[in-house]
C-alpha positions as CSV (number, residue, x, y, z in Angstrom):
1,X,23.9,10.0,20.2
2,X,26.9,10.2,22.3
3,X,25.1,13.5,24.1
4,X,27.3,15.9,22.8
5,X,24.7,18.4,22.0
6,X,20.8,18.0,23.2
7,X,19.7,19.8,19.4
8,X,18.1,22.4,21.1
9,X,21.5,24.8,20.5
10,X,22.5,24.1,23.5
11,X,24.0,21.6,26.0
12,X,22.7,20.3,29.2
13,X,25.8,19.9,31.9
14,X,26.4,16.4,33.0
15,X,24.6,14.5,30.5
16,X,27.0,13.7,27.5
17,X,29.5,10.7,27.7
18,X,32.6,13.0,26.8
19,X,35.4,12.6,29.2
20,X,35.5,16.7,30.0
21,X,32.1,16.8,30.0
22,X,30.6,20.8,28.7
23,X,30.2,23.5,30.1
24,X,27.7,25.1,27.3
25,X,24.1,25.5,29.0
26,X,21.1,25.2,27.4
27,X,18.2,27.9,27.9
28,X,16.5,28.4,30.9
29,X,18.1,25.2,32.7
30,X,19.5,26.3,35.4
31,X,17.6,24.2,37.8
32,X,18.7,21.3,35.9
33,X,22.2,22.4,35.7
34,X,22.6,22.9,39.5
35,X,21.2,19.5,40.0
36,X,23.6,17.9,37.9
37,X,26.4,20.1,39.7
38,X,25.3,18.2,42.8
39,X,25.3,15.0,41.1
40,X,28.6,15.5,40.1
41,X,30.1,16.6,43.7
42,X,28.7,13.4,45.2
43,X,25.4,14.8,46.4
44,X,22.1,13.4,46.7
45,X,19.0,15.8,44.8
46,X,16.1,14.0,46.3
47,X,14.5,11.6,44.2
48,X,16.8,11.4,41.7
49,X,19.6,9.2,40.2
50,X,23.4,9.9,40.5
51,X,24.7,10.9,36.8
52,X,27.7,10.0,35.9
53,X,28.0,11.7,33.2
54,X,30.0,8.7,31.1
55,X,27.0,6.6,31.5
56,X,24.2,8.5,30.0
57,X,22.3,8.0,33.3
58,X,20.5,10.9,32.8
59,X,19.4,12.2,36.5
60,X,15.9,12.3,36.9
61,X,13.5,10.2,38.8
62,X,10.2,8.8,37.8
63,X,8.9,9.8,34.5
64,X,11.0,12.2,34.4
65,X,11.7,13.7,30.6
66,X,15.3,13.1,31.5
67,X,15.5,9.8,33.1
68,X,16.5,7.0,30.7
69,X,18.5,4.6,33.1
70,X,21.9,3.7,32.7
71,X,23.4,3.2,29.7
72,X,24.2,-0.4,28.3
73,X,22.6,-3.6,26.9
74,X,19.7,-3.3,30.2
75,X,18.9,-0.5,29.1
76,X,15.0,-1.4,27.7
77,X,14.6,-3.9,30.4
78,X,15.5,-1.3,33.5
79,X,12.4,0.6,35.3
80,X,13.3,4.2,33.5
81,X,12.9,2.6,30.0
82,X,11.3,-0.4,30.6
83,X,7.8,0.7,31.6
84,X,7.6,2.8,28.6
85,X,8.1,0.4,25.8
86,X,9.0,-2.9,26.9
87,X,6.0,-4.6,28.4
88,X,6.3,-7.3,25.3
89,X,10.1,-7.1,24.4
90,X,10.9,-10.2,25.3
91,X,8.1,-11.9,23.8
92,X,8.9,-10.1,20.9
93,X,12.7,-11.6,20.9
94,X,11.5,-15.1,21.2
95,X,8.3,-14.4,18.8
96,X,11.4,-14.0,16.3
97,X,13.2,-17.5,16.9
98,X,10.1,-19.2,16.9
99,X,8.7,-17.7,13.4
100,X,12.2,-18.1,12.0
101,X,12.2,-21.6,12.6
102,X,8.7,-22.4,12.1
103,X,9.2,-20.8,8.5
104,X,13.0,-22.9,8.4
105,X,13.1,-25.3,5.2
106,X,15.2,-28.0,5.8
107,X,15.3,-29.3,1.5
108,X,17.0,-25.3,1.2
109,X,20.3,-24.4,2.4
110,X,20.5,-22.3,5.8
111,X,21.5,-19.1,3.9
112,X,18.3,-19.9,1.3
113,X,16.1,-17.9,3.3
114,X,12.4,-18.0,1.7
115,X,9.3,-15.2,1.6
116,X,8.7,-15.1,5.4
117,X,11.5,-15.3,6.6
118,X,13.1,-12.5,4.5
119,X,10.3,-10.4,6.2
120,X,11.3,-11.4,9.4
121,X,14.7,-10.1,8.7
122,X,13.3,-6.8,8.2
123,X,11.3,-6.4,11.2
124,X,14.4,-7.4,13.1
125,X,16.3,-5.1,10.9
126,X,14.3,-2.4,12.6
127,X,13.9,-3.8,16.2
128,X,17.9,-4.7,16.4
129,X,19.5,-1.2,15.6
130,X,16.7,1.3,17.1
131,X,16.8,-0.2,20.2
132,X,20.7,-0.4,20.0
133,X,20.4,3.0,19.9
134,X,18.4,3.8,22.5
135,X,20.8,1.4,24.6
136,X,23.8,3.7,24.3
137,X,22.3,7.1,23.4
138,X,23.3,10.2,25.9
139,X,20.3,12.0,25.2
140,X,16.8,12.1,24.5
141,X,13.3,11.3,26.0
142,X,11.2,8.5,26.9
143,X,8.5,8.9,24.9
144,X,11.0,8.2,21.5
145,X,11.4,4.6,22.5
146,X,7.2,5.0,20.8
147,X,9.6,3.8,17.3
148,X,10.5,0.2,18.8
149,X,6.5,0.2,19.5
150,X,5.9,-1.6,15.7
151,X,8.5,-4.3,15.2
152,X,7.3,-5.1,18.9
153,X,4.4,-6.0,18.5
154,X,4.6,-7.7,15.1
155,X,7.5,-9.6,15.8
156,X,5.3,-10.8,19.0
157,X,2.3,-11.6,17.5
158,X,4.0,-13.6,13.9
159,X,5.9,-15.6,17.0
160,X,2.4,-16.3,18.9
161,X,1.3,-17.0,15.1
162,X,3.9,-19.0,13.9
163,X,3.6,-21.3,17.4
164,X,0.0,-21.5,16.7
165,X,-0.1,-23.0,13.7
166,X,3.5,-25.5,14.1
167,X,1.5,-27.2,16.5
168,X,-0.5,-28.7,13.5
169,X,2.7,-28.5,10.7
170,X,5.7,-29.3,12.2
171,X,7.3,-32.9,13.2
172,X,6.5,-33.6,16.9
173,X,10.5,-33.5,17.6
174,X,10.4,-29.9,16.3
175,X,7.5,-28.9,17.8
176,X,8.8,-29.7,21.5
177,X,11.6,-27.3,20.9
178,X,9.0,-24.5,19.9
179,X,6.9,-25.0,23.0
180,X,9.9,-25.0,25.1
181,X,10.6,-21.8,23.5
182,X,7.6,-20.3,23.7
183,X,7.5,-21.5,27.6
184,X,10.7,-19.7,28.2
185,X,8.8,-16.4,26.1
186,X,6.0,-16.3,28.3
187,X,8.0,-17.0,32.1
188,X,10.9,-14.4,30.8
189,X,7.8,-11.9,30.0
190,X,5.3,-12.3,33.1
191,X,9.2,-12.2,35.1
192,X,9.9,-8.8,33.5
193,X,6.0,-7.6,33.8
194,X,6.4,-8.5,37.7
195,X,9.7,-6.3,37.8
196,X,8.1,-3.4,35.8
197,X,5.1,-3.3,38.2
198,X,7.2,-4.7,41.5
199,X,7.7,-0.6,42.9
200,X,3.8,0.6,42.8
201,X,2.3,-3.1,43.5
202,X,3.6,-6.7,45.0
203,X,0.3,-8.2,44.9
204,X,-0.2,-7.4,41.0
205,X,3.3,-8.7,40.3
206,X,3.1,-12.3,42.0
207,X,0.1,-12.6,40.1
208,X,1.3,-12.0,36.5
209,X,4.7,-13.7,37.6
210,X,2.7,-17.0,38.7
211,X,-0.1,-17.0,35.7
212,X,3.5,-16.9,33.5
213,X,4.9,-19.9,35.1
214,X,2.2,-22.6,35.3
215,X,1.0,-21.7,32.0
216,X,4.4,-22.1,30.9
217,X,4.6,-25.4,32.6
218,X,1.4,-26.6,31.1
219,X,2.5,-25.2,27.5
220,X,6.1,-27.4,27.3
221,X,5.0,-30.7,29.2
222,X,0.8,-30.5,28.4
223,X,0.7,-31.2,24.1
224,X,-3.1,-31.9,24.4
225,X,-4.7,-28.3,25.8
226,X,-1.2,-26.3,24.5
227,X,-3.0,-23.9,22.7
228,X,-5.7,-23.5,25.8
229,X,-2.3,-23.1,28.0
230,X,-1.1,-20.4,25.6
231,X,-4.3,-18.1,25.2
232,X,-4.4,-18.1,29.4
233,X,-0.7,-17.3,29.7
234,X,-0.8,-14.8,26.8
235,X,-4.1,-13.0,28.6
236,X,-2.4,-12.8,31.5
237,X,0.4,-10.6,29.6
238,X,-2.1,-8.1,28.4
239,X,-3.9,-6.3,31.7
240,X,-0.8,-4.3,33.4
241,X,0.7,-2.9,29.8
242,X,-3.3,-1.9,28.6
243,X,-3.4,-0.2,32.3
244,X,-0.4,1.4,31.8
245,X,-1.2,2.5,28.6
246,X,-4.4,4.3,29.4
247,X,-2.8,6.5,32.4
248,X,-2.4,9.0,30.0
249,X,-6.1,9.2,29.6
250,X,-7.2,8.5,32.7
251,X,-5.5,11.0,34.0
252,X,-6.1,13.9,31.2
253,X,-2.4,14.4,30.6
254,X,-1.8,16.8,28.3
255,X,1.9,17.1,27.6
256,X,4.6,18.1,25.3
257,X,7.0,15.6,26.2
258,X,3.9,12.7,27.3
259,X,4.7,9.5,30.2
260,X,2.8,6.6,30.8
261,X,2.3,5.1,34.7
262,X,0.6,5.2,37.5
263,X,2.0,8.2,39.2
264,X,-0.2,10.2,36.8
265,X,-2.8,8.6,38.9
266,X,-1.7,10.2,42.1
267,X,-3.7,13.2,43.9
268,X,-0.5,15.2,42.5
269,X,-0.2,13.5,39.3
270,X,1.6,15.3,37.1
271,X,3.2,15.2,33.8
272,X,7.3,15.4,33.5
273,X,6.7,16.7,29.8
274,X,5.5,20.4,31.5
275,X,6.9,22.9,28.8
276,X,5.3,25.7,28.1
277,X,1.4,26.5,28.6
278,X,-1.5,24.5,27.2
279,X,-4.3,27.2,27.1
280,X,-4.5,30.8,26.2
281,X,-4.3,34.0,28.0
282,X,-8.1,35.8,26.7
283,X,-7.6,38.9,28.0
284,X,-4.5,39.1,25.9
285,X,-6.2,37.7,23.1
286,X,-9.2,40.6,23.2
287,X,-6.2,43.2,23.8
288,X,-4.2,42.0,20.6
289,X,-7.2,42.1,18.8
290,X,-8.3,45.6,19.5
291,X,-5.4,46.7,19.5
292,X,-4.1,45.4,16.2
293,X,-4.3,46.9,12.9
294,X,-6.3,45.8,9.7
295,X,-2.3,45.3,8.0
296,X,-1.4,43.2,10.9
297,X,-0.8,39.4,9.4
298,X,-0.1,37.8,12.7
299,X,-1.5,38.2,16.1
300,X,1.7,38.9,17.8
301,X,5.2,37.3,17.3
302,X,7.3,35.4,19.4
303,X,9.9,33.2,20.8
304,X,8.9,29.2,20.8
305,X,6.1,27.5,19.6
306,X,5.0,26.6,23.2
307,X,4.1,29.5,23.8
308,X,2.0,29.8,20.1
309,X,0.6,27.1,19.6
310,X,-2.4,27.3,22.4
311,X,-3.4,30.8,20.8
312,X,-3.4,29.4,17.4
313,X,-5.9,26.5,18.0
314,X,-7.9,29.2,20.2
315,X,-8.1,32.6,18.3
316,X,-7.3,30.1,14.3
317,X,-4.9,33.2,13.4
318,X,-1.6,33.0,12.6
319,X,1.1,33.5,15.3
320,X,4.6,33.8,14.4
321,X,7.1,31.9,16.2
322,X,11.2,33.2,15.7
323,X,13.0,30.4,17.5
324,X,11.1,27.6,16.6
325,X,10.0,24.7,18.9
326,X,11.4,25.8,22.1
327,X,13.5,29.2,21.3
328,X,16.8,27.9,20.6
329,X,16.5,28.2,16.8
330,X,17.0,30.7,14.6
331,X,14.2,30.7,12.1
332,X,14.8,34.3,10.9
333,X,16.9,37.1,10.2
334,X,17.0,40.5,12.2
335,X,16.3,42.1,9.2
336,X,13.9,40.2,7.5
337,X,11.6,40.6,10.9
338,X,12.3,44.3,10.4
339,X,10.7,44.5,6.8
340,X,7.9,42.8,8.2
341,X,7.5,45.3,11.6
342,X,7.8,47.6,9.2
343,X,5.2,46.7,6.3
344,X,2.9,46.1,9.7
345,X,2.2,42.6,9.5
346,X,3.8,42.3,12.9
347,X,2.8,44.5,16.2
348,X,3.3,43.2,18.7
349,X,5.7,40.6,20.2
350,X,5.3,38.4,23.7
351,X,8.5,37.4,25.2
352,X,8.2,33.7,26.8
353,X,9.7,31.9,28.9
354,X,11.6,30.3,26.2
355,X,13.9,33.0,25.1
356,X,17.5,32.3,24.0
357,X,17.6,36.1,23.9
358,X,19.2,36.7,20.3
359,X,19.2,39.3,17.9
360,X,15.6,39.7,17.3
361,X,14.8,40.1,21.3
362,X,17.3,42.3,21.9
363,X,15.8,44.8,19.3
364,X,12.4,44.3,20.7
365,X,13.6,45.1,24.4
366,X,15.2,48.0,22.7
367,X,13.1,50.0,20.7
368,X,9.6,48.4,21.7
369,X,6.8,49.5,23.8
370,X,6.8,47.5,27.1
371,X,3.3,46.8,27.7
372,X,1.9,46.9,31.3
373,X,1.0,43.1,32.6
374,X,-2.0,44.8,33.8
375,X,-3.6,46.1,31.0
376,X,-4.1,42.6,29.8
377,X,-4.1,39.9,32.7
378,X,-0.6,39.6,32.9
379,X,0.7,35.9,34.0
380,X,-2.0,36.0,37.0
381,X,-4.8,34.9,34.2
382,X,-2.5,32.9,32.2
383,X,-2.9,29.4,32.0
384,X,-2.5,25.9,33.2
385,X,1.2,24.3,32.4
386,X,1.0,21.4,29.4
387,X,1.0,18.1,30.7
388,X,-1.5,18.3,33.9
389,X,-4.9,18.0,34.0
390,X,-7.2,20.7,35.2
391,X,-8.3,19.1,37.7
392,X,-5.9,19.5,40.6
393,X,-2.8,20.6,38.7
394,X,-0.2,21.7,40.2
395,X,3.8,21.9,39.6
396,X,6.5,24.6,39.9
397,X,5.8,25.9,36.7
398,X,3.0,28.3,36.8
399,X,0.9,29.7,40.1
400,X,-2.5,30.7,40.4
401,X,-1.4,33.4,42.5
402,X,2.2,35.4,41.7
403,X,3.2,33.7,38.2
404,X,5.8,31.9,38.0
405,X,7.3,30.5,41.1
406,X,4.2,31.1,44.0
407,X,4.4,30.3,47.3
408,X,2.2,27.2,47.3
409,X,4.1,25.8,43.8
410,X,7.4,26.2,45.6
411,X,6.7,24.2,48.3
412,X,5.9,21.4,45.5
413,X,8.9,22.2,44.0
414,X,11.1,21.5,47.4
415,X,9.8,18.6,48.0
416,X,6.9,18.8,50.3
417,X,4.8,15.4,50.4
418,X,2.8,14.6,48.1
419,X,-1.6,14.4,49.0
420,X,-3.7,11.4,49.5
421,X,-4.1,9.6,46.2
422,X,-7.2,9.3,44.2
423,X,-9.4,5.8,43.2
424,X,-7.4,5.3,40.2
425,X,-4.0,5.3,42.1
426,X,-4.2,2.6,44.2
427,X,-1.1,1.3,42.4
428,X,1.1,3.3,43.6
429,X,0.4,3.4,47.2
430,X,3.7,1.6,47.8
431,X,6.0,4.0,46.4
432,X,3.9,7.5,48.6
433,X,4.6,8.7,44.5
434,X,7.8,9.7,45.0
435,X,8.4,9.5,41.3
436,X,5.8,12.2,40.8
437,X,7.6,14.5,43.3
438,X,10.7,14.2,41.0
439,X,8.6,14.6,37.8
440,X,7.6,18.0,38.8
441,X,11.3,19.0,40.1
442,X,12.3,18.3,36.8
443,X,9.7,19.7,35.3
444,X,10.4,23.1,36.8
445,X,13.8,23.2,35.1
446,X,12.7,23.4,31.6
447,X,9.5,25.5,32.6
448,X,8.9,29.3,33.1
449,X,11.9,30.7,35.0
450,X,10.8,34.4,33.9
451,X,7.6,36.3,33.4
452,X,6.2,36.7,29.9
453,X,6.3,40.0,28.9
454,X,4.1,41.9,25.6
455,X,6.4,44.6,23.5
456,X,4.1,46.8,21.3
457,X,6.5,47.7,17.9
458,X,6.6,50.8,15.8
């Protein structure tokens, strides 16, 4: 919560709230660490925000896996997180108030709650603590905020439903207050959406803001058609979030750490969540099937789940992961691993980029027989980095020629201008895809830092 550890077996320099900071680095974060050092020194990395180390202002721009805004009460309304989750947060808060007031029974004491009010408090008991956590926490990825989706959706929907119901059941004097609260809610929600989309399309921002303001005025002052104006106002708040939520599908994003937004639709669209490989090296699979013995239980052992997953999916065979999700856990001891090798259940070990150089990896390097990359295709015939579509995918993680850090990809990493965006990316023309560039840079820091190597074990 306070950024003292990332949960990855190490900590990222410059990303915690500790006054003294931390010097322990997570594996394979050299580029990320260098970026944060520049920020601490007062320098500015292109396309990145300046990290303070005290407010949780984690470096990284655009759809970056580390861009979570600045800690504080307004964090969920900042673009970093707001564009991912907060499209209906104002309406949910207003909905909570409207539904509670609409259910209020004047015959009871204020502390005597009816069933509907109790249920509202339960939903608020989900929304408020989780929103509070994300407002102050120092290390998390933006997609974690999906935990807020159910209470936001429910409270907004219940508030709208209660408002429509109250038009016929609540006395006119109280009804006027409810219409005023709903009008303020729609205006606030519309302006917030305009703020989220403004950097991509000024016209879209103006349209949603104007619709919400006009409909809200009619809701407050024109009682006879308030249901119609409420419906139109709500429809005006639907189209931008709907488009935003479809961008990962339209762009064919496949990411370990997913994000959404128009930057995915650009010609250089890529996900910030590019960790590991999204497909398997078919030549490596053929080699292993040919040379693995009959006693072998695992196709191979490797360091992390991101490396293992595509091979499990492709072959339907077991692959052992000794380091958990990203290679930093100690899921099995060296002694246990040696027994499996001796029994013949493991014959090959594939050292990927997410290696924490633990006892097993050191033992494999010392006692295993290194297999020439040319024998099984090596990195050159490896796969599309996760988080990118196969069409036009680019990034610093993997190069079609020369493996990680190829010339074309290094040019992208160094911040060259992106190519022209596709048809579905028109909304990003005002930003020139500034965000996706930074996302690529940040994903490079967590991507492949070294060549993968296959070892045969005796």
